[in-house]
Backbone as a printed PyTorch tensor [residue, N CA C, xyz], in Angstrom:
tensor([[[ 34.3880, 100.1440, 111.8500],
         [ 33.9900, 101.2330, 113.3230],
         [ 34.5670, 102.2440, 112.9180]],

        [[ 33.7670, 103.6520, 112.9080],
         [ 34.8210, 104.8000, 113.0070],
         [ 35.6780, 105.5040, 114.4480]],

        [[ 36.3410, 106.1170, 113.5420],
         [ 37.3100, 107.3290, 115.0110],
         [ 36.4860, 107.8980, 115.3430]],

        [[ 36.7240, 107.7800, 117.4140],
         [ 36.2510, 108.3380, 118.0180],
         [ 36.1520, 110.0910, 117.9520]],

        [[ 36.9390, 110.4500, 117.0130],
         [ 37.6860, 111.9560, 116.2280],
         [ 37.9160, 111.7670, 115.6090]],

        [[ 36.4640, 112.2240, 114.8320],
         [ 37.2950, 111.8090, 112.9150],
         [ 37.9320, 113.5760, 112.8150]],

        [[ 37.7800, 113.3750, 111.1530],
         [ 38.6040, 115.2670, 110.5620],
         [ 37.4710, 115.4510, 110.5470]],

        [[ 36.4560, 114.9200, 110.3790],
         [ 34.6900, 116.1150, 110.2770],
         [ 34.7380, 116.1980, 111.3750]],

        [[ 34.6740, 115.9870, 112.8220],
         [ 34.7970, 116.2180, 114.2540],
         [ 36.2640, 117.0230, 114.6450]],

        [[ 37.1910, 117.2220, 113.8000],
         [ 38.4310, 117.9500, 113.9590],
         [ 38.1080, 120.2020, 113.5760]],

        [[ 36.9740, 119.0370, 112.5840],
         [ 37.2380, 120.4610, 111.5260],
         [ 35.7310, 120.9710, 112.0630]],

        [[ 35.0580, 120.3320, 112.7060],
         [ 34.3050, 121.1550, 113.4220],
         [ 34.2600, 121.8150, 114.8050]],

        [[ 35.3110, 121.3400, 115.8990],
         [ 35.9790, 121.9790, 116.9050],
         [ 36.4240, 123.3650, 115.9200]],

        [[ 37.0790, 122.5480, 114.9120],
         [ 38.2000, 124.4550, 114.4630],
         [ 37.1570, 125.4310, 114.0230]],

        [[ 36.1100, 124.8480, 113.3840],
         [ 35.2350, 126.0280, 112.8350],
         [ 34.7650, 126.2870, 114.2820]],

        [[ 34.2790, 125.7250, 116.1460],
         [ 33.5170, 126.7590, 117.1680],
         [ 35.0920, 127.5330, 117.0280]],

        [[ 36.2830, 126.9540, 117.4330],
         [ 37.2240, 128.1150, 117.7750],
         [ 37.0980, 129.6070, 117.1550]],

        [[ 37.5830, 129.0240, 115.9170],
         [ 37.6320, 130.3770, 114.9300],
         [ 36.2120, 131.4750, 114.8350]],

        [[ 34.6420, 130.9640, 114.8760],
         [ 33.6640, 131.5050, 115.3650],
         [ 33.6690, 132.5800, 116.3770]],

        [[ 34.2780, 132.0170, 117.2320],
         [ 33.5330, 131.9270, 118.8900],
         [ 34.7950, 133.5420, 119.0200]],

        [[ 35.8190, 132.5400, 118.8010],
         [ 37.1430, 134.3890, 119.1140],
         [ 36.9480, 135.0630, 117.7730]],

        [[ 36.1160, 135.1050, 117.2310],
         [ 35.7480, 135.8400, 115.7480],
         [ 34.8110, 137.7290, 116.6760]],

        [[ 34.0610, 136.9050, 117.6840],
         [ 33.3100, 137.8690, 118.4940],
         [ 34.6620, 138.4160, 119.4070]],

        [[ 34.8890, 137.8040, 120.1920],
         [ 36.3050, 138.5790, 121.0670],
         [ 36.4390, 139.8110, 121.4220]],

        [[ 37.2330, 140.8570, 119.3990],
         [ 38.1820, 141.6600, 119.2330],
         [ 36.5570, 142.6310, 120.1330]],

        [[ 35.5830, 142.7920, 119.7890],
         [ 34.1070, 143.3180, 119.2130],
         [ 34.1890, 143.5350, 121.0030]],

        [[ 33.5540, 142.5740, 120.8730],
         [ 33.1980, 142.1830, 122.7550],
         [ 34.4550, 143.3860, 123.7220]],

        [[ 36.4140, 143.1590, 123.5900],
         [ 36.7930, 143.0840, 124.1280],
         [ 36.4640, 145.5510, 123.7040]],

        [[ 36.8590, 145.3570, 122.2140],
         [ 36.7310, 146.8020, 121.9810],
         [ 35.3920, 147.7260, 122.6450]],

        [[ 34.5590, 147.1600, 122.7070],
         [ 33.6630, 147.6850, 122.9540],
         [ 33.5340, 148.2820, 124.5900]],

        [[ 33.7350, 146.5660, 125.1740],
         [ 33.9390, 147.4080, 127.0810],
         [ 34.9360, 148.5780, 127.3350]],

        [[ 35.5500, 148.6040, 125.8010],
         [ 36.9450, 148.9100, 126.5480],
         [ 37.3550, 150.5850, 126.9230]],

        [[ 36.1470, 150.9950, 125.6000],
         [ 35.6430, 152.5680, 125.3080],
         [ 34.4900, 152.4850, 125.0840]],

        [[ 33.7500, 151.4940, 125.8710],
         [ 32.5900, 151.9310, 126.8780],
         [ 31.5590, 153.1110, 125.9010]],

        [[ 31.9800, 152.2080, 124.2740],
         [ 30.7350, 152.5360, 122.9580],
         [ 30.5040, 151.3370, 122.3960]],

        [[ 29.2750, 151.6940, 122.2410],
         [ 28.8020, 150.9380, 121.3950],
         [ 27.5940, 151.6400, 120.1280]],

        [[ 28.0390, 152.2430, 119.9640],
         [ 27.3170, 153.6220, 119.1120],
         [ 27.5700, 152.6890, 117.9020]],

        [[ 28.6520, 152.6120, 117.0770],
         [ 28.6620, 151.4760, 115.5780],
         [ 28.3760, 150.3800, 115.5250]],

        [[ 27.6800, 149.7110, 116.8120],
         [ 27.6410, 148.9370, 116.3510],
         [ 25.7610, 147.5240, 115.5890]],

        [[ 25.5090, 147.9130, 115.0460],
         [ 23.8480, 147.6430, 114.0260],
         [ 23.1720, 146.7730, 115.1720]],

        [[ 22.0490, 147.3900, 115.7150],
         [ 21.7830, 146.7920, 116.3030],
         [ 20.5150, 145.3680, 115.7870]],

        [[ 20.6170, 145.8740, 114.4170],
         [ 19.5420, 144.5010, 113.2210],
         [ 20.1120, 143.6590, 113.4370]],

        [[ 21.6600, 143.5870, 113.0900],
         [ 22.9700, 142.9850, 113.0260],
         [ 22.7050, 141.7420, 114.1010]],

        [[ 23.0070, 143.1070, 115.5290],
         [ 23.3230, 142.1580, 116.6140],
         [ 21.6830, 140.8760, 116.8550]],

        [[ 21.0670, 141.0680, 116.3660],
         [ 19.7210, 140.5820, 116.9040],
         [ 19.8100, 139.7920, 115.7540]],

        [[ 19.8710, 139.4860, 114.6060],
         [ 19.4070, 138.9670, 113.6900],
         [ 21.0830, 137.6460, 113.5770]],

        [[ 22.2300, 138.3360, 114.1670],
         [ 23.0340, 136.9910, 114.6880],
         [ 22.6490, 136.6190, 115.4350]],

        [[ 22.4940, 137.5900, 116.5000],
         [ 21.8700, 136.3000, 118.0540],
         [ 20.7310, 134.7940, 117.1370]],

        [[ 19.8640, 135.6960, 116.9040],
         [ 18.5650, 134.6520, 115.9960],
         [ 19.9090, 133.4280, 115.5400]],

        [[ 20.2760, 133.7750, 114.4560],
         [ 21.1660, 132.5960, 113.7530],
         [ 21.9190, 131.6430, 114.6840]],

        [[ 22.6900, 132.4220, 115.9480],
         [ 23.4370, 131.2310, 116.5960],
         [ 21.6590, 130.6340, 116.7970]],

        [[ 20.9050, 130.5200, 117.9290],
         [ 19.9050, 129.8820, 118.3610],
         [ 19.5590, 129.0660, 117.3930]],

        [[ 19.2200, 129.7830, 116.5280],
         [ 18.5500, 128.1110, 114.7270],
         [ 19.5990, 127.5260, 114.6780]],

        [[ 20.8990, 127.6440, 115.0930],
         [ 22.0100, 126.7660, 114.4190],
         [ 22.2220, 125.8030, 115.6930]],

        [[ 22.0990, 126.9110, 116.8230],
         [ 21.6800, 125.6770, 118.5830],
         [ 21.2020, 124.2280, 118.6890]],

        [[ 19.5230, 125.1110, 117.7170],
         [ 17.9530, 123.9060, 117.5650],
         [ 18.9260, 122.9390, 116.6960]],

        [[ 19.3440, 123.2770, 115.2420],
         [ 19.7240, 122.4760, 114.5530],
         [ 20.8390, 121.1100, 114.8300]],

        [[ 21.6040, 121.7820, 115.3020],
         [ 22.7180, 121.2840, 116.4360],
         [ 21.9550, 120.3980, 117.2070]],

        [[ 21.1020, 120.1920, 118.0430],
         [ 20.6180, 119.7670, 118.5880],
         [ 19.8160, 118.6820, 118.1350]],

        [[ 19.3930, 118.9980, 117.1800],
         [ 18.8380, 117.6910, 116.7570],
         [ 19.5480, 116.4940, 115.6820]],

        [[ 20.5910, 117.3490, 115.2060],
         [ 21.2790, 116.6880, 114.2760],
         [ 21.3640, 114.9130, 115.1370]],

        [[ 22.6160, 115.1820, 116.3190],
         [ 22.9270, 116.1800, 117.2210],
         [ 24.5040, 116.1340, 117.0350]],

        [[ 24.7790, 117.3200, 117.3000],
         [ 26.1720, 117.4820, 117.1970],
         [ 26.7000, 118.5810, 117.7470]],

        [[ 27.5590, 118.2410, 118.2670],
         [ 28.5810, 118.8390, 119.6840],
         [ 29.1320, 120.1730, 119.6630]],

        [[ 30.1330, 120.1810, 118.7070],
         [ 30.4100, 120.8810, 117.8510],
         [ 29.7820, 121.9860, 117.6320]],

        [[ 28.2570, 121.8460, 116.5710],
         [ 27.3560, 122.7690, 116.3380],
         [ 26.6520, 123.1120, 117.5600]],

        [[ 26.4250, 122.7400, 118.3770],
         [ 25.6600, 123.3090, 119.7060],
         [ 26.6290, 124.5500, 119.9680]],

        [[ 28.0190, 123.6350, 120.5410],
         [ 28.4480, 124.6040, 121.6680],
         [ 29.2510, 125.5860, 121.1880]],

        [[ 29.3880, 125.9810, 119.4650],
         [ 29.7940, 127.1390, 118.9390],
         [ 28.6630, 128.0460, 119.0920]],

        [[ 27.9580, 127.2360, 118.9380],
         [ 26.4850, 128.9390, 118.6490],
         [ 26.1170, 129.1370, 120.2200]],

        [[ 26.1510, 128.3720, 121.4290],
         [ 25.7050, 128.3240, 121.8430],
         [ 26.8240, 129.4670, 122.9900]],

        [[ 28.0470, 129.5300, 122.7930],
         [ 28.7550, 129.8370, 123.5370],
         [ 28.4570, 131.4230, 122.3750]],

        [[ 28.2820, 131.3600, 121.1440],
         [ 28.2230, 132.6680, 120.3770],
         [ 27.2200, 133.2310, 120.6240]],

        [[ 25.9540, 132.7790, 121.1800],
         [ 24.6400, 133.0170, 121.0840],
         [ 24.8290, 134.3810, 123.1020]],

        [[ 25.5220, 133.2310, 123.7660],
         [ 26.5420, 134.3600, 125.0200],
         [ 26.6870, 135.5060, 124.5370]],

        [[ 27.8840, 134.9030, 123.7320],
         [ 29.5040, 136.2400, 123.2880],
         [ 27.4860, 137.6210, 122.7940]],

        [[ 27.0580, 137.3450, 122.4200],
         [ 25.8140, 138.3760, 121.2380],
         [ 24.8290, 138.2260, 122.2680]],

        [[ 24.6920, 138.0370, 123.0220],
         [ 23.5470, 138.6720, 124.1050],
         [ 24.8200, 140.0210, 125.1400]],

        [[ 26.2340, 139.6480, 125.5310],
         [ 26.9890, 140.2420, 126.2930],
         [ 26.5670, 141.5030, 125.2700]],

        [[ 27.2540, 141.5930, 123.7210],
         [ 27.0370, 143.0390, 122.9730],
         [ 26.0230, 143.3230, 123.1500]],

        [[ 24.4420, 142.6470, 122.6830],
         [ 23.2870, 143.4650, 123.2120],
         [ 22.7140, 144.1810, 124.6650]],

        [[ 24.0670, 143.5040, 125.4050],
         [ 23.7700, 144.4540, 126.9540],
         [ 24.1840, 145.6020, 126.8070]],

        [[ 25.7870, 145.7790, 125.9170],
         [ 26.9700, 146.9510, 126.1010],
         [ 26.5320, 147.4240, 125.3680]],

        [[ 25.3560, 147.4270, 123.6950],
         [ 24.4640, 148.1960, 123.1050],
         [ 24.2080, 149.0060, 123.7390]],

        [[ 22.9410, 147.9850, 124.5510],
         [ 21.6600, 148.9360, 125.6860],
         [ 22.8740, 149.7720, 126.5020]],

        [[ 23.7830, 149.2090, 126.8020],
         [ 23.9940, 149.9560, 128.0950],
         [ 24.9370, 151.4610, 127.9130]],

        [[ 25.4440, 151.3780, 126.5900],
         [ 26.2070, 152.1790, 126.5000],
         [ 26.0530, 152.8590, 125.3600]],

        [[ 25.1680, 152.7480, 124.4560],
         [ 24.3100, 152.7380, 123.6040],
         [ 25.2250, 153.3560, 122.3680]]])
């Protein structure tokens, strides 16, 4: 019987933490400076679409770490898109 929390699952959660954390400095800088001019709308849109596809993939597997990392990542990217629209 496999362990409830395997090394594979641990790496999935470490990837989740790292991936989600990577967006936080950009969100903080954009919020603090009230400027999103340097953010590419195409990149934000493609990254959001990618996280939504990864979420669907995680749901089909099912893989909890994949689902959560990409759901949170999607929310953060939506936040950046809103700031891009609001702060230009």
